[in-house]
KOLLUM-560097 format. One line per field, with one value per residue (C-alpha): residue in one letter; x, y, z; residue number from 1. Coordinates in Angstrom, 2 decimals. Layout:
! KOLLUM-560097
type	c(a/...)
east	c(X/...)
north	c(Y/...)
up	c(Z/...)
seq	c(NUM/...)
//
This chain:
! KOLLUM-560097
type	c(m/i/t/p/e/i/l/r/f/a/a/v/k/q/a/t/g/l/s/r/t/t/v/w/r/l/e/r/t/g/l/f/p/r/r/r/q/i/t/p/n/t/v/g/w/l/r/q/e/i/s/d/w/i/a/s/r/e/p/i/d/s/k/i/l/a/v/q/k/t/q/r/a)
east	c(-55.40/-52.41/-51.28/-50.10/-46.24/-46.04/-42.23/-40.45/-38.04/-35.83/-37.16/-38.86/-35.27/-33.43/-35.44/-36.15/-32.87/-35.70/-34.52/-37.52/-38.08/-38.63/-41.13/-42.80/-43.10/-44.02/-46.34/-48.25/-48.17/-49.61/-46.73/-46.26/-48.20/-49.31/-47.92/-50.16/-49.95/-49.72/-49.97/-49.93/-45.81/-45.69/-46.25/-45.51/-45.86/-47.43/-44.72/-47.07/-48.25/-43.75/-43.36/-45.57/-44.08/-40.97/-42.46/-44.07/-40.97/-39.68/-36.64/-34.43/-33.89/-30.08/-30.22/-31.92/-29.10/-26.43/-28.03/-28.13/-24.44/-24.27/-26.01/-24.30/-20.54)
north	c(50.79/51.74/54.66/58.60/58.46/62.17/63.97/65.97/69.23/67.82/64.13/66.90/69.12/66.31/64.11/68.07/69.80/72.71/75.49/76.57/78.89/78.48/74.80/77.73/80.18/77.56/76.34/79.91/80.17/76.16/74.91/72.53/69.74/71.84/71.53/69.12/70.50/67.61/69.58/72.50/73.52/69.94/70.23/67.96/66.84/63.57/61.11/60.42/64.26/65.01/61.94/63.00/66.26/65.33/62.61/65.74/68.07/67.83/66.69/69.29/69.31/69.49/72.48/74.88/73.59/74.88/78.02/78.53/78.42/80.35/82.78/82.78/82.53)
up	c(76.79/76.51/79.30/77.31/78.76/79.37/78.43/80.76/79.08/79.21/77.29/74.50/73.87/73.95/71.43/69.66/70.00/70.92/72.95/76.26/74.55/70.85/71.78/73.73/70.81/69.01/71.00/71.31/67.28/67.74/65.24/68.39/70.96/73.93/77.31/79.54/83.27/85.69/88.79/90.03/88.86/86.74/82.99/80.23/76.88/75.43/73.96/70.96/69.92/70.26/68.52/65.53/65.52/64.78/61.49/60.50/59.92/56.14/54.68/53.82/50.28/49.31/46.30/49.56/51.92/49.03/48.31/52.77/52.38/49.13/50.96/54.51/52.48)
seq	c(1/2/3/4/5/6/7/8/9/10/11/12/13/14/15/16/17/18/19/20/21/22/23/24/25/26/27/28/29/30/31/32/33/34/35/36/37/38/39/40/41/42/43/44/45/46/47/48/49/50/51/52/53/54/55/56/57/58/59/60/61/62/63/64/65/66/67/68/69/70/71/72/73)
//
């Protein structure tokens, strides 16, 4: 049996590019994997759940990017 690897926030941030606040907001709405309590003062996320979440993100269509750039100008 493989032991699940737990990631601390710094590793989650590096993997996803999300801030602590964004992770918290996404967790609250059920759009990001829930953190696990490791000790009374320590939390972490399962590496596989974070990897699965990243893999579930849809690529941005180049046409959408062009529209967004036009709207900003």
